[in-house]
Each structure stands twice: as structure tokens, then as C-alpha cells.
C-alpha positions, 0 to 999 in steps of 0.5 A: 796085929798082922803077924804071919807067925802068930796066924800060922800058930793059930792055923796049926792049933786050929787044925789040931782041934783047938777050939779057942784057936779056931774062934780066934782065927775066925774072928781075925780072918772072917772080916778080911775074907768077907771084904775080899769076897765082896769085891769079887761078888758085889753081894755082902750075903754071898761074900759072907757065904764065900768067907765061911766056905773058905774057912770050912775048906781050911778045916778040911785041908789035910794037916800036912798041907796046912803045915806047908803054908807060910802065910796063912792070910794069903792062903786064906785069901786065895781060898776065899777068892776061889770060893767067890768065883765058884759062887759067881759061876754058879749064880750065872749058870742058875740065872741062865737056866732060869732065863731059859725056863722063862721063854716058852717052848715053841710047842707051847705057843703056836703063833707064827710071830713067836716062831719068827721071834724065837728064830731071830733070838736063837740066831743072835751070838751067845752074849747078845742072846743071853742078855735078851733072855735075861732082860726080856725073858726072865725080867732081870734089870741091868743091875741084877744081870751085872751082879750075876754076870760080873759085867758092867751095867752099861755094857749090858745096856749096850749089848741089849740095844745092839741085840734089839736092833739085830732082832728088829732087822731080822724080823723086818727082813723076814716080813719083807721076804714073806711079802715078796712070796705073797706078791709072787703068788 
């Protein structure tokens, strides 16, 4: 069943426009590609999209390049892994943009407390700021963030705790500074 020579023949026939070969290649490879993509993405629906995109990319590949392929299965697995990584990056960017939209702009909220909190959040290093924005701004769970970012949920929870400690410290220090200023007057 796993005959690279036969898969190679199917691949070439498919590229020449043979519909039967295309259906046979799809039936043989789609489940394998979907499983590989699911291991990268952790989401069955996105994995199927990645597998479909990889097969479409194969169809758009020039025939002379397809003729150079020695192991179609390995080549298609490489294509699907690339597609899965692109989908994962796209999902990360989308989640980040959504989290940025969830936090009101400074001009929309006029309280000094919000300004202090916004300054404290902005002072956090990148990954910690991202976790705070996704968790508390966009309302994502650690599981949702883990799937989107490709990071273990326990790591995300640990980063969140560290970020909250840093935020609390920054806000307490700011409050102490303000108290000293008012006492000095």
C-alpha cells in the first residue's frame, strides 16, 4: 500500500490532468496529511484545511518540479507541515490583533487608574504582555491560548501569574510614589 513508485505515478498522472488519479491520490494521502497537520495545529478543522491547501499547492506546482519528486509522500508531508505552520502563525497574529482591539485606547477611558494600568501593561516584556492582553483583554482561556500560540497551557498560566505579580508591584510602587508626592506638599 505504501508504494512510493505507485504514488509517484499517481502524482504525475494527476498533474497531467487525470481525474481518476487525482481522486485516488487524494483518498490515499488526505488522511495522512490531516493527521500530520493536526499534530502541528491541535485542531482537526484547521488540520483538514491545511491538508486541503497542501494538495491544492501540489496541483499548482509546475510539472517539471513534480517530476523531480522522488518520494511523493515525504514531499506532500513537507507541504502540509508548511501549510500548518502558516495557519498557526496566522491564527497567532489574528488573536494578537483581536486582543489589541479588546483593550480600550487611552482616549476612550479617562480614569487615572486606567492610565496607570495601561502603563504597567505596556512595561511588561513581550510574552508577558501578550498573555495579559489575551487572557484579561480578549478573555481567552489558557487552553485557547495554548492552541493559538502553540505553547503549553501550564507555561501560559505561569507567565500569567508572573505578569500579574509584576503588574501588582508596579501599581503599588506607583501608588507609593503618589502618596509621597502628596505628603511632600
